[in-house]
C-alpha positions in Angstrom: -1.3 -8.3 -5.5 1.9 -10.5 -6.2 3.0 -13.1 -3.9 6.2 -12.4 -2.0 7.8 -15.2 -0.5 9.8 -13.2 2.1 6.5 -11.3 3.4 4.1 -13.0 5.4 0.3 -13.1 4.8 -0.4 -10.8 7.8 1.6 -7.7 8.7 0.8 -6.1 12.1 1.7 -2.5 13.0 0.4 -0.6 16.2 -3.3 -1.3 16.2 -3.6 -2.3 12.6 -3.2 -5.7 10.8 -2.9 -5.8 7.0 -3.9 -8.9 5.1 -1.9 -9.1 2.1 -3.7 -12.0 0.4 -7.2 -10.5 0.8 -6.1 -7.1 0.5 -7.9 -6.0 3.6 -6.8 -3.5 6.8 -8.3 -3.9 9.8 -7.9 -1.6 12.9 -8.4 -3.4 16.2 -10.1 -6.1 14.2 -12.7 -4.2 12.4 -12.3 -3.8 8.5 -11.3 -0.4 7.2 -11.8 0.3 3.6 -9.0 0.7 1.8 -8.3 -0.6 -1.7 -6.6 -0.2 -5.0 -3.9 2.4 -5.0 -4.0 3.4 -1.5 -3.7 -0.4 -0.5 -0.6 -0.6 -2.7 1.2 2.3 -1.3 0.6 1.0 2.2 1.7 -2.7 1.4 4.7 -1.3 -0.4 5.8 0.9 2.7 5.4 -2.2 4.8 7.2 -4.3 2.7 10.2 -2.0 2.9 9.8 -1.1 6.7 12.8 1.0 7.8 13.9 1.7 4.4 13.4 4.9 2.1 10.7 4.5 -0.6 11.3 6.9 -3.2 8.2 8.2 -5.2 9.8 6.7 -8.5 9.5 3.5 -6.6 6.1 3.7 -6.0 5.3 4.8 -9.3 6.7 1.7 -10.8 4.6 -0.3 -8.4 1.4 1.7 -8.9 1.3 2.2 -12.7 2.7 0.1 -15.7 5.6 1.9 -17.4 3.6 2.8 -20.5 0.7 4.6 -18.5 0.6 8.3 -18.8 -1.1 9.8 -15.9 -0.2 12.9 -13.6 1.6 10.7 -11.2 2.0 13.3 -8.4 -1.6 14.0 -8.3 -2.5 10.3 -8.4 0.1 9.5 -5.7 -0.9 12.3 -3.4 -4.4 11.3 -3.5 -3.5 7.6 -2.7 -1.6 8.8 0.1 -4.4 11.2 1.3 -6.7 8.1 1.2 -4.3 6.2 3.1 -4.1 8.9 6.0 -7.9 8.9 5.9 -8.0 5.3 6.8 
């Protein structure tokens, strides 16, 4: 994940902690399996806390411009995995 000087390494919300450098999510200190696109979605939402993040913004963050995928299906799958975590 790219470095963001305005974002600290740890983001805490509720009983969760997200380590942006190690790309780890913890719930009450216990590591929760979350990697790849679901992690990127969560990191993006937390980086823009209190703001609306559009599906188009998430698409740009998750897939390079020259990638052809079923974006809606891929994003929905990533969101579902995030909800499971």
